[in-house]
LUMBA-649697 format. One line per 3 residues: number of its first residue (from 1); for each residue x, y, z of C-alpha. Coordinates in Angstrom, 1 decimal, padded with zeros to 4 digits. Each point is the difference from the previous one (the first is absolute). Layout:
<nodes>
NUM	X:Y:Z | ...
</nodes>
This chain:
<nodes>
1	000.0:000.0:000.0 | 001.3:003.4:-000.9 | -000.4:002.9:002.4
4	000.5:003.6:-001.1 | 000.7:002.5:002.7 | -000.2:003.6:-001.0
7	002.2:002.3:002.1 | 003.3:-000.7:001.6 | -000.4:001.9:003.2
10	-000.3:-001.4:003.5 | -003.3:-001.8:-000.5 | 000.9:-001.2:-003.5
13	003.4:-001.5:001.1 | -001.7:-001.7:003.0 | -002.8:-001.4:-002.3
16	002.7:-001.3:-002.4 | 002.0:-001.7:002.7 | -003.1:-001.6:001.4
19	-001.4:-001.2:-003.4 | 003.4:-001.4:-001.0 | 000.1:-002.2:003.0
22	-002.1:-002.4:-002.0 | 002.3:-001.6:-002.6 | -002.9:-000.5:-002.4
25	-000.4:003.8:-000.3 | 001.7:002.0:-002.6 | 000.2:003.5:001.4
28	000.4:003.2:-002.1 | 000.7:003.1:002.0 | -000.4:003.1:-002.2
31	001.3:003.4:001.2 | -000.4:003.2:-001.9 | 003.2:001.5:001.4
34	003.6:-001.1:-000.8 | 000.4:-001.7:003.4 | -002.1:-001.6:002.7
37	-001.0:001.7:003.2 | 001.1:003.5:-000.7 | -002.7:001.5:002.3
40	001.0:-002.4:002.7 | 003.5:001.5:000.2 | -001.5:003.4:000.9
43	-002.0:-001.2:003.0 | 000.9:001.1:003.5 | 002.5:002.5:-001.5
46	001.9:-002.8:-001.5 | 000.0:-002.2:003.1 | -003.2:-001.9:-001.0
49	-002.5:-000.2:002.9 | -001.2:-003.4:-001.1 | -002.7:-000.7:002.6
52	-001.2:000.9:003.5 | -000.4:-002.2:003.1 | -003.3:001.8:000.7
55	-002.0:-000.8:-003.1 | -003.6:000.6:001.2 | -002.8:000.5:-002.5
58	-000.4:003.6:001.3 | 003.1:001.0:-001.9 | -001.6:-000.7:-003.3
61	-002.4:002.1:-002.1 | -002.3:-000.2:-003.0 | -003.8:-000.3:-000.6
64	000.2:-003.4:001.7 | 003.3:-000.4:001.9 | -001.3:-003.3:001.5
67	000.7:-001.5:-003.4 | 003.7:-000.3:000.8 | -000.6:-001.8:003.3
70	000.2:-003.6:-001.4 | 003.2:000.6:-002.0 | 001.6:001.7:002.9
73	-000.9:-002.9:002.3 | 001.1:-002.7:-002.4 | 003.4:001.6:-000.5
76	000.5:002.2:003.0 | 003.1:001.8:001.3 | 001.6:-003.1:001.6
79	-000.5:-002.1:-003.1 | 001.3:002.8:-002.2 | 003.2:000.3:002.1
82	000.4:-003.8:000.1 | -000.3:000.0:-003.8 | 002.5:002.7:-000.5
85	002.4:-001.7:002.4 | -000.3:-003.2:-002.1 | 001.1:002.2:-003.0
88	003.0:001.1:002.1 | -001.1:003.4:001.3 | 000.8:001.0:003.5
91	-002.2:002.7:001.6 | -000.2:002.3:003.0 | -003.1:001.3:001.8
94	000.0:003.5:001.4 | -001.9:000.9:003.2 | -002.8:001.4:-002.1
97	-000.6:-003.4:-001.6 | 001.5:001.0:-003.4 | 002.1:-002.7:-001.5
100	003.0:000.7:-002.2 | 002.7:-002.1:-001.6 | 003.0:-000.5:002.3
103	002.2:001.5:-002.7 | -002.2:003.2:000.2 | -000.1:-000.1:-003.9
106	-003.1:-000.6:-002.2 | 002.4:-001.6:-002.5 | 000.2:-003.0:002.4
109	-003.8:-000.5:-000.2 | -000.1:000.3:-003.8 | 003.0:-002.3:-000.5
112	-001.4:-002.9:002.1 | -003.2:000.1:-002.1 | 001.8:000.5:-003.3
115	002.7:-002.6:000.3 | -002.3:-003.1:000.2 | -002.2:001.4:-002.7
118	003.0:000.2:-002.3 | 001.1:-003.6:000.9 | -003.3:-001.9:-000.2
121	-000.3:-001.9:-003.3 | -003.7:000.5:-000.2 | 000.1:003.8:000.3
124	000.5:002.4:-002.9 | 000.7:003.7:000.8 | -001.1:002.4:-002.7
127	001.2:003.5:001.0 | -000.6:003.1:-002.2 | -003.4:-001.6:-001.0
130	-003.1:001.9:000.6 | -003.2:-001.9:-000.5 | -002.3:002.3:-002.1
133	-003.0:-002.3:-000.3 | -001.4:-003.1:001.6 | -002.9:-002.1:-001.1
136	-001.6:-003.3:000.8 | -000.3:-002.8:-002.6 | -001.4:-003.5:000.1
139	003.5:-001.4:000.6 | 001.1:002.5:002.6 | 001.3:003.6:-000.2
142	001.8:002.0:-002.7 | 002.1:002.9:001.0 | 001.7:002.4:-002.4
145	003.0:002.2:000.4 | 001.2:002.4:-002.7 | 001.7:-002.8:-002.0
148	-001.1:-003.4:001.3 | -002.8:-002.2:001.2 | -000.1:-002.0:003.3
151	-002.4:-002.8:000.6 | -000.8:-001.2:003.5 | -002.5:-002.3:001.8
154	-000.3:002.4:002.9 | 001.0:003.6:000.6 | 000.9:001.8:003.2
157	-000.1:003.7:-000.3 | 002.4:001.8:002.3 | 000.6:003.2:-001.9
160	-000.1:002.3:003.0 | -001.6:003.4:000.2 | 000.3:003.5:-001.4
163	002.2:001.4:002.8 | 003.7:000.7:-000.7 | 000.1:000.1:-003.8
166	003.8:000.5:000.0 | 000.4:-003.3:001.8 | -002.5:-001.9:-002.2
169	-003.5:001.2:001.1 | -002.5:-000.6:-002.8 | -003.7:-000.2:-000.7
172	000.4:-002.9:-002.4 | -001.2:-002.5:002.6 | -003.3:001.8:000.4
175	-000.4:000.1:-003.8 | 000.7:-003.7:-000.4 | -002.5:-001.0:002.7
178	-002.6:002.4:-001.3 | 000.0:-002.0:-003.3 | -001.5:-002.9:002.0
181	-002.7:002.2:001.6 | 001.8:000.9:003.2 | -000.6:003.5:001.5
184	002.1:002.1:002.3 | -000.4:002.5:002.8 | 001.4:003.5:-000.3
187	003.8:000.2:000.1 | 001.9:002.5:002.2 | 003.5:000.2:001.5
190	000.9:-001.5:003.4 | 003.2:-000.1:002.0 | 000.9:003.3:-001.5
193	001.3:003.4:001.0 | -002.4:002.8:000.9 | 000.0:003.5:-001.5
196	-000.7:002.7:002.6 | 000.0:003.8:000.2 | 003.8:000.7:000.0
199	000.4:003.3:001.9 | 001.5:-001.9:003.0 | 001.4:-003.1:-001.6
202	002.0:001.2:-003.0 | 003.0:000.9:002.2 | -000.1:-003.4:001.7
205	000.8:-002.3:-003.0 | 001.8:-003.1:001.2 | -000.8:000.5:003.7
208	-001.3:-003.2:001.7 | -001.6:-000.5:003.4 | -002.1:-002.5:002.0
211	-003.5:001.3:000.0 | -003.6:-000.8:000.9 | -002.1:001.0:-003.0
214	-003.8:000.4:-000.2 | -001.9:000.2:-003.3 | -003.7:-000.2:000.0
217	-001.0:-002.8:002.4 | 003.3:-001.8:-000.2 | 003.0:000.5:002.2
220	003.4:-001.6:-000.6 | 003.4:000.3:001.5 | 003.3:-000.4:-001.8
223	002.7:001.7:-002.0 | -001.0:003.1:-001.8 | 002.2:001.8:-002.6
226	-000.6:003.6:-001.2 | 000.4:000.8:-003.7 | -000.1:003.1:-002.1
229	-003.6:-000.9:-001.1 | -001.3:-001.4:003.3 | 000.6:-003.1:002.1
232	001.2:-003.6:-000.6 | 001.2:-002.9:002.1 | -001.6:-003.3:001.2
235	-002.5:001.7:002.3 | -001.3:002.1:-002.9 | -000.2:-003.0:-002.3
238	-002.3:-001.6:002.5 | -002.3:003.0:-000.1 | 000.1:000.7:-003.7
241	-002.7:-002.4:-001.2 | -002.8:002.2:-001.5 | 001.5:003.3:001.1
244	-001.7:002.9:-001.7 | 000.1:003.0:002.4 | -000.5:001.0:003.6
247	002.5:000.6:002.8 | 003.0:-002.1:001.1 | 000.7:000.4:003.7
250	003.5:-000.9:001.1 | 001.3:-000.5:003.5 | 003.7:000.5:-000.3
253	000.7:-001.2:003.5 | -002.3:-002.9:000.7 | 001.9:-001.3:003.0
256	-000.2:003.4:001.8 | -003.1:001.4:001.7 | -000.8:003.7:-000.6
259	000.7:000.8:003.7 | 003.4:-001.7:-000.2 | 000.9:001.9:-003.1
262	-001.1:003.3:001.5 | 002.1:-000.6:003.1 | 003.0:-000.7:-002.1
265	-000.4:003.2:-002.0 | -000.7:002.1:003.1 | 003.2:-001.4:001.6
268	002.1:000.9:-003.0 | -001.4:003.6:-000.1 | 000.6:000.3:003.8
271	003.6:-001.4:000.0 | 001.2:001.5:-003.3 | -002.0:003.3:-000.4
274	002.5:001.6:-002.4 | 000.0:-003.0:-002.4 | -001.4:000.8:-003.4
277	-003.5:-001.4:-000.7 | 001.3:-002.1:-002.9 | 001.4:-002.4:002.7
280	-003.2:-000.4:002.0 | -000.7:-003.4:-001.5 | 003.7:-001.1:-000.4
283	000.4:-003.6:001.3 | -003.7:-000.6:-000.3 | -000.7:000.2:-003.7
286	002.2:000.0:-003.1 | 001.5:003.5:-000.2 | -001.7:000.9:-003.3
289	-003.3:-001.4:001.2 | 000.2:001.9:003.3 | 000.7:003.3:-001.7
292	-002.9:-000.6:-002.4 | -002.3:-000.5:003.0 | 001.3:003.2:001.6
295	-000.5:002.0:-003.2 | -003.5:-001.5:-000.3 | -000.7:001.4:003.5
298	001.0:003.5:-001.2 | 003.3:000.1:002.0 | 003.1:001.7:-001.1
301	002.9:-002.4:000.1 | 002.3:002.8:001.2 | -002.1:001.1:003.0
304	001.3:-001.1:003.5 | -001.9:-002.7:001.8 | -001.0:002.3:002.9
307	-002.2:001.8:-002.5 | -001.8:-003.1:-001.1 | -003.4:000.1:001.8
310	-002.3:-002.4:-001.9 | 001.6:-003.4:000.7 | -003.4:-001.8:000.0
313	-000.3:000.9:-003.6 | 003.3:-001.5:-000.8 | -001.0:-003.2:001.9
316	-003.3:-000.1:-001.8 | 001.7:000.2:-003.4 | 002.5:-002.7:000.9
319	-002.8:-002.3:001.2 | -002.5:000.8:-002.8 | 001.6:001.3:-003.2
322	-002.7:000.3:-002.6 | 000.6:-000.3:-003.7 | -002.7:000.3:-002.7
325	000.0:-003.0:-002.3 | -000.4:000.8:-003.7 | 000.1:-003.6:-001.2
328	002.5:-002.7:-000.8 | 003.0:-000.1:-002.2 | -001.9:-002.2:-002.4
331	000.1:-003.5:-001.5 | 003.5:000.2:-001.4 | 001.4:000.6:003.5
334	-002.2:-002.5:001.8 | 001.3:-003.3:001.2 | -003.4:-001.7:-000.3
337	-003.2:000.3:-002.0 | -003.2:000.2:002.1 | -002.9:-001.5:-001.9
340	000.1:-002.6:-002.7 | -001.9:-002.9:-001.5 | -003.1:-000.8:002.1
343	000.8:-002.9:002.3 | -003.6:-001.3:000.0 | 000.6:-001.2:-003.6
346	002.6:-002.5:001.3 | -000.1:-003.0:002.3 | 001.9:000.9:003.2
349	001.0:-003.6:000.6 | 001.6:-000.5:-003.4 | 000.3:003.6:-001.6
352	-001.6:-001.4:-003.1 | -002.2:002.2:-002.0 | -003.7:-000.6:000.5
355	-000.5:001.3:-003.6 | 002.6:-002.0:-001.8 | 001.1:-003.4:001.3
358	003.7:-000.6:-000.3 | 000.9:003.7:000.5 | 001.5:001.1:003.3
361	001.1:003.3:001.5 | 002.3:000.9:002.9 | 001.7:003.0:001.6
364	-000.5:003.7:-000.6 | -002.3:-000.3:-003.0 | -002.8:-001.1:002.3
367	-001.8:002.5:002.2 | 002.1:-000.7:003.1 | 002.6:002.3:001.5
370	001.8:000.0:003.3 | 001.4:002.4:002.5 | 003.7:001.0:-000.1
373	002.2:-002.6:001.8 | 000.3:-003.1:-002.1 | -003.8:-000.7:-000.4
376	-000.1:000.5:-003.8 | 002.8:-002.4:-000.6 | -001.6:-002.6:002.3
379	-003.1:000.3:-002.1 | 002.2:-000.5:-003.1 | 001.6:-003.1:001.4
382	-003.3:-001.5:001.4 | -002.0:000.7:-003.1 | 002.7:-001.1:-002.4
385	000.4:-003.3:001.9 | -003.7:-000.7:000.0 | -000.4:000.8:-003.7
388	003.1:-002.0:-000.9 | -001.6:-003.1:001.7 | -002.6:000.1:-002.9
391	-002.8:-001.2:002.1 | -003.1:000.4:-002.1 | -002.7:-001.4:-002.2
394	001.9:-001.2:-003.0
</nodes>
């Protein structure tokens, strides 16, 4: 039996490895780019946060996030890490639950997936081949690239989503599935930087801090990075899904109560009254960030501390810096696509299409996306594994 897998990203490589475990399968893995797993190399800032020890369903989103429960249970974090260890990958778990390769390099994850695919006799890797059309025939499926035809008994579509076009993001998966009657939910960027009003932040480009951030009804804590257009960093990625406007409230000192901070500032003014105001927050915040806060409070950086009377205002701004959100940086900058092919059109226990027997889908092309922290890659591994097992009606 010939299995065609469309897309050589995380879910596609996992599906190919799984399908090829059956020696009677001939597996063809077609990837539109010149190499496999290019997007995988960019995850976790090149470190590849490949899963998370805390993989609860609450970390997943979509019209029906419960759709992914079966796949995540069948191939959970423990099974995933055991599988990668069997491929030769060592990992390390951080206190947050995030799991990284011991080498701290995404190349290690890609290589342990790529090497067995290259060595298995029943696997053909076709890179630089974009599948432009796919149709069902009596004897199976016929896929066409620009110059060749590929025939298969079953097809697993792992073409990814629209996010990150420079790393391979494409809408072709949606188009191929639409030809079989599948529909999709609206697409929008997730795990992406936020654009904000820049009066305060433009001078803070590159400054990082640990912050507690509230946006709408959601509050998250983590690393925040200021940019010349707004804010970035893991804590922002977690809040970015569906961001369209409103106010971002940032507590720059989440481990310090307002009263404690006020006491610190009063002590500095009392013991160093001739010190310039620019050093009021020295040792408490990054110097550039501290000075920005002081300017935002209307203080002159040159005035002596004994003339600074409105310390509660400084405290308030440190504990609740407000930035107006203008939107996101868009799909090209996003790490993940929110939205996708409607999951109700697939069997959650097989990932086979309810509309076209023999056709499967896995990964980001479906309407499932996860929070920042390894959740999206875990969905890729779990769904790729389940689809590659080729459970189904044929």
